[in-house]
N, C-alpha and C positions, 0 to 999 in steps of 0.2 A: 827732341826728336819729334818730327811730324808724324802723328799716328792717324791721320785722316785717310780713309779709303778713297780710291778712285774707281772709275768704271772697269779698268783692266784688272784690278784686284778682285772685284766681284765676278768678272768673267772667268778669271783663273779658278776661283772656287767653284763656279758653275761647271766648267769643263772637267775639272778634277772629280767632282761628284758624279758627273755623267759616267766617267771611266770606272769609278769604284763600284757603282751599282751594275753597270753593263757587264763589267768583268765577272761579277758574281753569276749573273744569268748565263753568260756565255760559257763559263766554266761548268755550270750545272748541265747545260745542253751537251757540251763536249763529253762530260763524264757519263751522261746517260747512255751514250753510244759506246764509249771505250770501257766503261765499268758498269755501274747499275744506278738506278734511280736514287737509292739511299744515300749516295755520295752528295746529293743536293744539300742535305743538312750538314754534312761535313764542310762544304764550301761556305754556307751561311755562317756557321759557327766560327770558322777560321777567319772569315772576313771581319766579323765583329770582334774577334780576339785581337786583330790588328788595330782596331780603333781603341780597344781598351788599353793595350800595351802602350799605344802612342801617348795616352794621357799620363801614364806613369813616367815614361821617358821625358815628357815635357816638364813634369813636376820636378825632376832632378836637374834638368839642363836648361830650362826656359830662360833663366836670368842671363846665362852666358850667350845663348843663341840670339836673344832679343837685341843684343848690341849690334848685330849685323843681320837684320831681318831679311833684307833682299838677298844677300849672298847665301844664307842658309836655306831660304825657301827655294832658291834656284838649285842648290846642291841636292836637296831631298827630292825635288821634282825630277832632276836628271837621273838619280838613282831609281826612282819610281818607274820612269820610262824604260830603263834598261831591264829592270827586274820583271816586268810583265812577261816578255817572251822567254827570258832566261829561266825564271822560276818554273813556268809552265812546262817548258821542254825538258828541264832537268827532272821535274816530278814524274813526267810520263816515262822516264827511263827506269824508274825504280821497280824491282821485281816483287810487287805486292801480290799476294795470293790471299784474297779475302776469306777463303774457305778455312784458313788456319789462323786467323788473326787472334782468336781468343786464347789458344793454348801454345802458340809459337812465339817465344820472346823475340826471335829474329823478325817475324812479321810485324809484331807490335812496334819494333824499332823502325822498320821501314815505313809503317803507317805514320809514326810520329815525325819522321823526316819528311814525309809527303806533306803533312800538316805545316811543318816549318817552312817548306819551300813555297807553298801556296800562301802562307801567312805574310811573307816578306813584302809583296807589292801593296797589300792592304795596309800593313803597318806604315810603310813609307808615305802612302797617300794620306792616311789619317793623321800622320805627324804634321803635314802641311795644313790640313783643315784645322786641327787643334791649335797649331801655331798662329794661324790667322785669328781664330776666336780669342786667343789669349792676348795677342799683340794689339788687336783693335777691339778691346773690350767695350769701348763706348758705342761701337757699331755692331756688337755681337748679334742683335736681333736680325739686322739686315744680312749679315754674313751667313748666319744660320739659315735664314730664309733662302738665300741663293744656293746654299748647300742642299737644301731639301728640293728646291726647284730643279737643280741639276740631277739629283737622285731620281726624281720622277721622270725627267726626260730620258735618263739613262735606261729605264725599263723599256721605253718605246724604241729608243735607238738600238737596243740589243735585239729587239724583234726584227728590225730592218736588217741587221747584220745576219740574222739566222736565215733570211731568205736569200742572201747573196753568197754565202760560203758554206762549205761542208763543216759539219760539227767539230771535227778534230782541229780545224784551222781557226776556229772562231776566237779563242782567247788572244792570239797574237795580233789579230786584225784591229782590235780596239786601241792598239799602240798609237795609231795615227792621231786619235783624239788627245791622248796624253802629250803628244808632241805639240799640238796646238795650245795646250795649257801652258807649256813652257814658253811659247811665243808670247802669250798674253802676260805672263809673269815678267818677262823681259820688258815688254811695253809699259808696264806699270812703273818702271823706274828709268828716268831719262839718262841716268849714268851709264846704262848699258848701250846707249847709242850716241850720246854726245859728251861723255865724260871719260874718266880714266879706265872704266871697265868696258869700253867699247869693243875691244878685241874679244873679251869673254862673251859679250852679248852676241857678236857675229858668229863665233865658233859654236856657241850653244844652239843658235838657230839652225845652222847648217847641220850640226850633228843630230839634233832632235828630229828635224824634218827628214833627214836622210834615213834615220832608223825607222821612223813612222811610215814613210812611203815604202821602204824596202819590205816591211812586214805585210803590206797589202799584197805583194806579189810572192811572198814566201809561202811555200807549201810544205809544212812539216809532215813526217811520216805518220801513218795511222798505227796506233797501238790499241789492241782490243784484248780484253780479258780472254784467256784461253778456254774458259768454260762457255763462252758464247758461240752461237752457231756461225757467226761471221768469221771467227777465227778458223773454224773447221773448214768452211767453204773456201776461204782464202788459201788454206793449205792444199786443198784439192785443185784450186786454180793454178798454184805454183807447180803442181805435179802434171798439169795438163789435163786433169780430169774434170774440170769445171770451167765455166765461162761466166763472167759478170755481164749481164744483159743491160742493166740500167741502174742508176743511182739517182735518187731524188732527195733533196734536203729542204728543211723548213723548220719553223718553230715547234711544230707538233712532233716531228720524227724525222729520222733519216731512213729512207726506204731503199733497200738493195734487192735486186732480182738476179738470181743465179740459175744457170741451166747446167745440168749434169746427168749423165746416164746412171750415176750412182745415187740419185735421189729417187727413193721409192716409198714415199710416205702417204699412207691413207689413214687418217686419224681413227684409231680404235677398231679397224676391220677385224672381224672375228675369225676363229679357226675354221668355220664352215665355208669361208669364202673360196670360190672356185675360179673366180676371175682375177687376173693379175692387175696390179695398178697400172694405169696408163702412163706414158711419158710425162714428166713433170718439170716445172720450174719451182724454185724455192723463193718465197717472199720473206724478207727479214725486215723487222721494224726495230730500229735502234740496236741492231746487231743480233737480235733474238728472232728465232723462227716464228713467223705468224701463220705458217701453213704452206701448202704446196698448191700451185696452179696447174691444173690438168691441161696438157697440150692435146686437146681433142676437138672434134668438129661436131659431134652429135651426142645426144643424151645416152645412146646405147653404149658408147665408149666409157661412160661413167658408171657402169653397172656395179663396180665394186662398192659404191656407196650404199647399195642395198644390203650389204653384209656388215653394216655398222650398227651399233646400238642407237645412233641418231635416227635410223630408219623406222624404229618401232612405232613412234606416235603417228608417222605418216601412213602406216598400215591400218590405222583406225578410221581413215577418212576416204571418201570418194571426192575428188576434185576440190581440195581445200583451198582456202585463202590463207596465205602464209606471210608472216612477218619475221624477217631475219634481222635481229638486233646485233649490229657489230660484225656483219659478214665482211670478209676481206677478199679471199682468193676465188670465190665463186663456186666452191665445191658443194656448199649446201644449196645453192641455186640449182645445180645439177640434180641433187637429191630430191628437191621439191618437184622439179620437172619430171623426174623419173616416176613419181607417184601421182602425176596428173594435176598438179596445182594449177589453178586457173588464174591466180593472181599472186605475185611474189613481190613484196615490198622489202627492199634492202635498205637498212639504215647504217650508214658509214660516215663518221664525222671527219674523216681525213680526206680533203679534196685531192691530195696527191695520189691516193690509192684509186679514187674514182677516175681521175684523169688518166692514170696508167691503164686501168682496166677497160676504159672506153676509148683509149687512144693507142698508145704505143704497143700495148699487149693485147689489143682487141682481137687481132687476127690469130695470134698463136694460142689464145685462150678460148677459141671458138665463139668469140663475141658474146660471152655469157652475160655480161652486164648490159648488153644491148638487145637481149631477147624481147620479143613483143609483150610478153606477159610480165616483164620485170620493170618495176619502178624503183629508181634510185633516189634516196633522200640524204642530203648532206646535213646531218644533225647528230649531236650526241644522243645515244639511245634513250637516256632518261628524259632529256629535253623533248625528244619526239613523243614519248608517252604522255608527257604533260600537255602537249599541243594537239595530240591526235584525237579524232572523233570517229574513226572507222572501227569496225569489228573484224577479228581474225579468228580462224579455226585453230591455227597453230602459231604460237609465238615461241620462236627458238632463241634462247639467250646465247647467241654464238660467241659474243665477246667474253663470256665466262667459261667457254669450253677450252680445255687444254689438257695436256698430259698430267699435270699436277698443279700444285699451288705456286709454281715458280721454282727457280734454281735455289734449293735450300731455303725457301722462304724469302728470297731477296725481293719479291714483289709485295711484301707485307705492308710496306709504307704507302702503297698506292691507294688512294681513295677510289671506291667503286660505288657510285650512287645508284647503279642498276640493281646490284645484289644487296639490297637492304629491304627491310620489312615494307617500307613505304614504296620502294621501287617495284617490288613484286605486286603490291596492291594495285598500283597504277596499271601494270600489265594485266592483272586479273580483270580490271574494269574494261579493258579493250578486247576481251574475249567474247566470241559468240556464246550462246547458251551451252553448246556442246564443245566449246573450245578448250585447248590444252596449252599450258606453258611447259616447255621441255628444255632440259640442259643435260649435257653429258660431260663428265670429267673423269680424268684418269684416277686409278686406284692407288692409294698410298698406304704404307705401313709404317707406324700405326695409322689407322684411319682418322681422317679429320675433314678433308674437303667435303666429302659426300654426306657425312653426318651433319656438318654445318648447313649444307644445302637443304637437307630434309627438315632440320629444325627451323630454318628460315621459311620454307614453304608452309610448315605447320603454323608458325607464329603469324604469318601473313593471313592465313585463313581464319585464325582465331580473331584477329583484329578486324576482319571483315564480317564477323558475326557468325561464322560457320560453326555450328554446334559440334559436328563430328568430323574433324579434319581427316580422320582415317579413311573416310569414304571418298575422299577427293584426291588421294595421293597414291602414286605407284612408284616403285623403285626396283630395278633389276640390273644385273651386271654380267659382262662376259669376263674374260681373263685379264682384260686391260682397263676397262672403264665401267662406270656406273651411269645409267640413264635414270633421271628423276623427273617425274611428271606431276604437275598440278592440274586437276580438272575443274572447270567452272562449276559443273553440277556433279552430284554424286554419281559414281560409276555403277551403271546397272549391269545385270547379268550378261546381256548380249555383248556389251562393250568389253566387259571383263574377259569373256571367253575369247574374243578377238585378240585382246592384249596377251593373254596367256599363250595362245597359239603363235602369235608373232614372236614372243620371247623364246619359246621352245625352238622355233625355226632358227633363231640366232644363237642357240646353245647358251642361253643366259640363265643365270640363277636369280630367283625372285627373293627380294628382301622385304618387300611389302606390297600387298594389294588388299582390298577389303575382304575380310573373312579369312585371311591367311592363318594357318595353324602351325605354330612353331615346331610341334613334335613330329610333323609329317615332312619337314623340309629335308631335302637332300641337296648336295652340292656337286655340280659338274666341274666348276672352277673353284677348287678348294681354297678357302681362306679360314684362318684360325678364328676361334670364338671362345666364349667362356668355357672353363674346364668342365668336361662331362656333357656338354651340349653338342648337338650335331649342326648347329647353325653358326653363322659368322658373327663377328663383333658388329657388323653393320646392322644385322637384324636385331641384335641385342640392344643397340642404340635406338633403333626405331621403336622398339617395344617401350622403352623408357620415355622417349619423347612424346609418344601418344598415350602414355599412361597417366596416372593421377599425379605423379611427381616428376615432371620433366627436369625441374631444377636439380634433382639429384644427379642426373647424368651430366648436365651442363657444368655443375660445380666440381664433380669428381673426375671428369675426363682429363687425361694427361695434357691435352691441348685445349685451347680456348675455342669452343664450338658454339658459343652463344650467337643467336641471330643478330647480324649487323643491323644498325639503324642509321638514319640520316645524321644522327648525332654522333655516331661512331661508325662511319662507312668503310671499315677496313675488313673486307671479307677475307683477304689473304693473310690476316694477322691471326696466328694460332698460338702465339707465345704466352706462356703462363709462368711467372716467377715461382709460384708455389710448386711447380712440377719439376724443377731442376734436380732436386734431390732424388726423386723417383726415376728420372731419366738416367742419372748417373748410376743408380742402384741396378736398374734393369740392363743398361747397355754398356756398363763398365767404361773401358778406355775409349769406346766408340760413341760415347754420349754426345759429343759435340756435333756429330753428323745428324743427330735427331733434333737439334735446335732449329728454330726459325731465325736464320741469320740476319734478315733485314732488321728486325727489332734489336738483335744483339749488337749489330754494328752501330745502330743508333745509340744504344746504351753505352757502348765503348767510346763512341765519339763524345757523348756527353761527359763521361768520366774523364776522358783524356783532356778535352778542352777546358773543363773545370779546373783540373789540376794545373794545367799550363797557365790558365788565367790567374789562378791563385799565386803561382810562383812568379809570374811576370808582371802582375798588376798590383795585387794586394800586399804580398810579402815585402817587396821593395819599399812600400810606403811606411812599413814599420821601422825601417832604418832611418826614416826622416823625422822620427819623433822629436828630436832636438830642434830641427828646423821649424817644425809645425807646432811645437809644444806650447808656444805662447799665443797661438792662434785660436780663436773661439770658432764655434760652429762646425767642428769636425764631425760630430755625431749627426746633427741634422743634415749636413751635406751628404754624408754616407747614406742616410735613410732616404732623403729626397731623390737623389740621382740614381740610387739603386732601385727604389720602388718604381719610378717612371721608366727605367730601362727595362725591367721585367714586364711591366704592364703594357708598354708600347709594343714589345716583341710578341707578347701573348696575343694581342689584338690583331697585329699584322698577320701572323701565321695562321690564326684561326679564320680570319676573313678571307684570306687567299683560298683556304680549303673550302669554306662554306659557299663562296660565290662561284666556285667551279660548277656547281650544280645549276646555278641560274644562268651563267654565261655559256654553259655547254662545252667548255674546253678549259683545261688548266692554264694554258698559255694566255688566253684572253683574261682569265681571272687574275693571273699574276700581273698582267699589264694594267688592268683597270684599278685593281686594289692598290698596287704600289704607286701608281700615278696619283690616285686620290689621297692616299695617306701622306705621301711625301710632298706633293704640290700644295695641298690644302694646309698641311702642317706648316709648310713654308710661308703661306699667306698669314696664318695665325702668328707665326714667329715675327714676320716682317712688320706687323702693325703695332708691336708692343710699345714702342716709344710714343705712339700717338694716343695711347690709352691714358685716362686721367688717374688710374688707380696705382698705388705702389705695388711692387712685385709680390709682396706677401698676400695682398688682396687678390691679385691676379691668379696666384696659385690656388687660392680657395675657390674662386669662381670657376676656374677651368677644371679643377679636380672634381668638384661636385657635379659639374655639367657632364664630364666624361662618365662618371658613375651613373648618372641618371639615364643618359642616352644608351649606354651599354646594357643596362638592365631592361630598358624599353625594347631594345633589339631582340632580347630573348623571347619576348612575347609577340612582337609586331613584325619582325623582319620577314619571316616565312610567309605570313598572310599577304604582306605588301608585295613581295616578289612574285607570288602566285598570280597576282593581277596582271603582271606584265610579261609572263613567261611566253605568251604567244606572239610577242612583238619581234621586230627585226633585231639583228645583232647590235646595230648602232643605237637603237632605242634602249635596249637593255644596258648598253655601255653608259648612256647618259643617266638612266635610272640609278645605276650603281653609283655613279659620281655624285648625284644629288643626295642619295641616301647616306653616303659616307661623309659628305661635306661637313655637317654640324659636328660630328664626332672628331674627325681628323683636324678640323679647324681649331678646336679646343685643345687637341693634343699638342699643337704647335706652341701653345702658351707655356707649357710646363717647364721645358728645358731652359728657355731663355729667361723666364721669370726667376728660376733658380739661380741662373748666372747673374741676374740683376740683383738678387739679394747678396750674393757673394761680392759683387762689384762694390757695393757700398759698405760691406761689413768685413769681409775677409777675402780680398782679391787674390791673394797668393794661393787660395784653394781652388781656383778655376781649373788649372790643369788636373788637379787631383779629382775634381768633380767629373771631368771628361773621362778619366780612367775608371772611376766607379761606375759611371753610366755604361761604359764599354764592357766592363766585367759582367754587369747584370744582364746586358743584352746577349753576351756570349753564352751564358748558361741558359738563358730563357729560350733561345731558338730551338735547340733539340728538346728541351724540357717541355715546351709547348706541344710539340708533336707527340712526345711520349704520354703526356697527360691527356691529349685528345684521344689517343688510342685506348687509354685506360679508363677515363671517366667521362669522355665526350666533350664536344665543342662548348656546350652551354656552361659546363662547370669551369672551363678554362676562361670563358668570358667573365664569369663571376669572379674568378681569381684576379683577372686583370682589373676589374672594377674595385676589388679590395685593395690592390696595389695603389690605385689613385686615392682611395680613401685614407691609406696610410700617409701618403704625401700631404693630404689636407691636414690630418691630425698632427703631422710633424711641424706644422707652422708654429705651434706653441713652443718649440725648442729653439727657434732662431733667436740669436742675441744681437 
C-alpha cells in the first residue's frame, strides 16, 4: 500500500484543523450570549476530550480501518460535517438550568448530555487527524505541522466569521469549511473520480457542498438563559411592551438595544430622590444589561443622577477634569456635566458601542458622546492608564460598577486587570494632587464586593508607600450600594466636612473616613454586624483591614476578599473551598444559593470531563493489556505524552490570559496567542526530519529550551511588554508573535519527536500516545484556569516548565 502523502492530503488536514479550532471559538462566542462566559472552558475541555477519545478509538480499530484508509477517512469526514449543525442545534434545545447543576441530578444529566453532543464533532474530526498521523507515520512531522498551521489559521478565520454573523448562528456557519475538507479528501484519491468509486465521489461532493452552502443561509432560533436580561426583554417584546431598536455583533460582544416604557433604571438612586427617571433605552452586552441610555436632550433632564452615591465625589470639586473608565451608556457623562466638569475623557474599548452612541443612537441619547467637552478614547481602560500622561481630578472606575458581582458569581472567571493592585496604582499616578478614584457597587449579603474593594484600595496605597492608608480612604453607602473613594493626598478637615455633608444629603451611612469613631456610629440603612455592636459588617471589615493584622480578616472571611493582582486578576472570584462547611452550616438547604457559581461550574466541568476522559480514554486501554503486553515503552509513552499535554495547555491558557492586558482585549489576545502557539509549533514540527539529531536528543534539547524560556518569561516578560505598551495594535501584535516564537517553536518539537521514538521502537503505541496526550490536555484546560485563580499565573508557568522537565528526565526510560 502506498503511504505517501500528496498535497490534497495535507490540504485536508489543514482545512479540518481550521474547522476544529474555529468551531471551538465560535461555540465559545455563541455560548457567551446564550449562556455565560464560564461555558468557554466547557467547550475547550470537551473539544480536547474528543481528541483524547479519538486516540483510544484508533488504538482499538486502527488495524481494521487502515485497510481501507480513503473510504474510512471519507466516512468520518461526512459524519463530522453532519454532526456540526446537528450536535449544536440539539444541545441548544436541552433545558439546562445552571443555577441548580450542583444539587439536581436531572440538571447534571442534562449537562452531561450537553457535553456529549458538543463532544461528537470534535471526536469525529480528531479521528481523521489521528488516522492521518498513524497511517502516514513517515510523514507525521509534516502532517502535524499542517494540523497546527490549520489550527492557527482557524483562530483568525473564526474572528472573521464573528464579524459576519450573529453569535447564535456562528457554529453552523463553519460547516462550509468542513465541506471543502471533504472535497480535498476526495481529490486525494483518483478512484473517486476515475475509478469504481466515482459515483461515491460525485454524490459526496454534491451532498457536502449542499449541506455547507445551506448552513450559510440557515438562521437557527435564538436560545438565551432565562436569567439573562435579554430573555426578559424578549418576553416584553412578545407582549408588545418593548421594541428592539438595534443589534450589533462582533468578536467582542453582541450588543442589543431595547426601548420600553417599562424600563426605569437609574443605578443606585437613593430614597431621597425627588425626580423621576427619564425615558430610557436598555443596552445589553452579550445578553446582560450594561445600563440604560437616557432619552433626553439636556443635562437638566438627568437630574436624578444627583441622587446617586456616584455623585458624592463630584460634590467635592468645582469644575473637575474627569476620566470615566469603561463608560457605556453615557449616564455618567451626564453626571459629570451636571457638576460642571470642564473636561470628560471616556475610555470605551468596544468600537461598536462608540459607533452606536455617536451614530445611530446619537439623536435619541442627546448626543451625549458628541458633547464638546467630551473626548472618546477607544482603548481597554488598563491599557489607557499605561499609555496616559494627563492628570485627572476624578477617575471613576465605571466598568467595575454594577448591582453586584454578577449573576450568582457567574462573572468570576473573567479577568479584570483594572481592579488589581497594579491597576489601581496606575490610576493613582494619573490623579492630580487633590484627585480621587471612585467606584460604586451594589451591596451583597454576606458582604464581599465592597470589602474586597476597600482591601484593594488599601493595598494599592501601601504598595505606593503611603504610611497611613486610613487618611486616604472614604466609604459610605445608601440602601442599595456602596461608594468607595481613594484620595491622592490625605483628606484634610475642609474636604472631610464637605464629604460628610454630601453623604448626609444622600441619606448615606458612613463606614469609613479619617477619624471615624465606631462607638458613635448609627445606621439609617440598617445592615447587620457583629453581635452586640451598632455598626455593620462593612465597618467591622474596614477596622480589621486598616488594623495591625489585616490578614486575619482576609483569611477568616467566608468569601475570598484578598486584593487581586495582575498575577491573579479575578476580582469577581470570591469562592473559598474552606468555607463550604460554614456556608452549609449557616444557610442549611439554601447553601447553594450562597456559592459563587462561576468557579463551581468550572470545578464541576473539570470533575465531569476528567471522569469521562478516564472512562473513554484510559480505562479502555486497560482492556488492551494482552494486545500491548509484549510492547515495550508503555510507561515512557504515558509519561512523555501526558507531561507535554499538560504543559502545552498550561502555557496556552496562561498566555491567553496574560497577553490580554498587553493587547488590550481578550479577543486580540486569543487570536495572537493561538496563532503564535499553533503556527510556530507547526513550523517546529515540520522541520524535524531535516534535523541531524535522533528523536531522543531532540526531546532533550526542546524540553530544556522550553523550561529555560518559560522561566525567563517569569522575570522578563512584563518589563519587555511595558516598553511597547504605547505602540499601535499591529505593533503589539508583531511584538507578541516575536516574543512567543522561540518558546512555541520548541514546543512543536516535543510531540513529533515522541512519535519519532515510537516509530522506531513501538509503532503500535502511536494511537495510544495520541489518546494519552488528549486525556492530559482535557484535564489541563480547566485545571490551568482553576490554578491561575488559586495560585496565580506565574506558578502555573512554573508547573508547565516542570512538566517539560519530566519529559526530559523521561528520556532515560525509553528502550
